[in-house]
C-alpha positions as CSV (number, residue, x, y, z in Angstrom):
1,M,-86.4,-49.3,64.1
2,T,-88.8,-49.5,67.0
3,K,-89.0,-47.1,69.9
4,K,-87.3,-49.7,72.2
5,E,-84.5,-50.2,69.7
6,K,-83.9,-46.5,69.5
7,E,-83.9,-46.2,73.3
8,L,-81.4,-49.1,73.4
9,E,-79.2,-47.4,70.8
10,Q,-79.2,-44.1,72.8
11,L,-78.3,-46.0,76.0
12,I,-75.5,-47.8,74.3
13,D,-74.3,-44.5,72.9
14,K,-74.1,-43.0,76.4
15,L,-72.4,-46.1,77.8
16,C,-69.9,-46.2,75.0
17,A,-69.1,-42.5,74.7
18,G,-65.5,-42.1,73.7
19,R,-65.0,-45.7,72.8
20,D,-64.4,-47.2,69.4
21,P,-67.2,-48.7,67.3
22,E,-66.0,-52.3,68.0
23,Y,-66.6,-51.7,71.7
24,K,-70.0,-50.3,71.0
25,D,-70.9,-53.3,68.9
26,F,-69.7,-55.7,71.6
27,I,-71.8,-54.0,74.3
28,K,-74.9,-54.1,72.0
29,N,-74.4,-57.7,71.2
30,M,-73.9,-58.6,74.8
31,I,-77.2,-56.9,75.8
32,L,-79.1,-58.4,72.9
33,S,-77.7,-61.9,73.7
34,M,-78.8,-61.7,77.3
35,V,-82.4,-60.8,76.2
36,E,-82.8,-63.9,74.0
37,G,-82.8,-67.6,74.7
38,D,-80.7,-69.4,77.3
39,K,-79.2,-66.5,79.3
40,W,-76.5,-68.7,80.9
41,E,-75.3,-70.1,77.5
42,K,-75.3,-66.5,76.2
43,L,-73.3,-65.3,79.2
44,S,-70.7,-68.0,78.5
45,K,-70.4,-66.7,74.9
46,V,-70.0,-63.2,76.2
47,N,-67.2,-64.3,78.5
48,E,-65.5,-65.9,75.4
49,L,-65.8,-62.7,73.5
50,T,-64.4,-60.7,76.4
51,E,-61.4,-63.0,76.6
52,K,-60.8,-62.6,72.8
53,L,-60.9,-58.8,73.2
54,K,-58.5,-58.9,76.0
55,K,-56.0,-61.0,74.0
56,K,-56.5,-58.6,71.0
57,E,-55.5,-55.6,73.1
58,E,-52.3,-57.3,74.3
């Protein structure tokens, strides 16, 4: 794991303190998705994931 990956993990740990592992994975995937490729397409996928999580909670 590179230094930047470790820093990202630490940041995500702070942001997700007290949340379940699924939430942490979601946040990590969202951040990584926005870094790679077509950001607008990725943001659309993030929105889809958010909607699925909302439905799951209901």
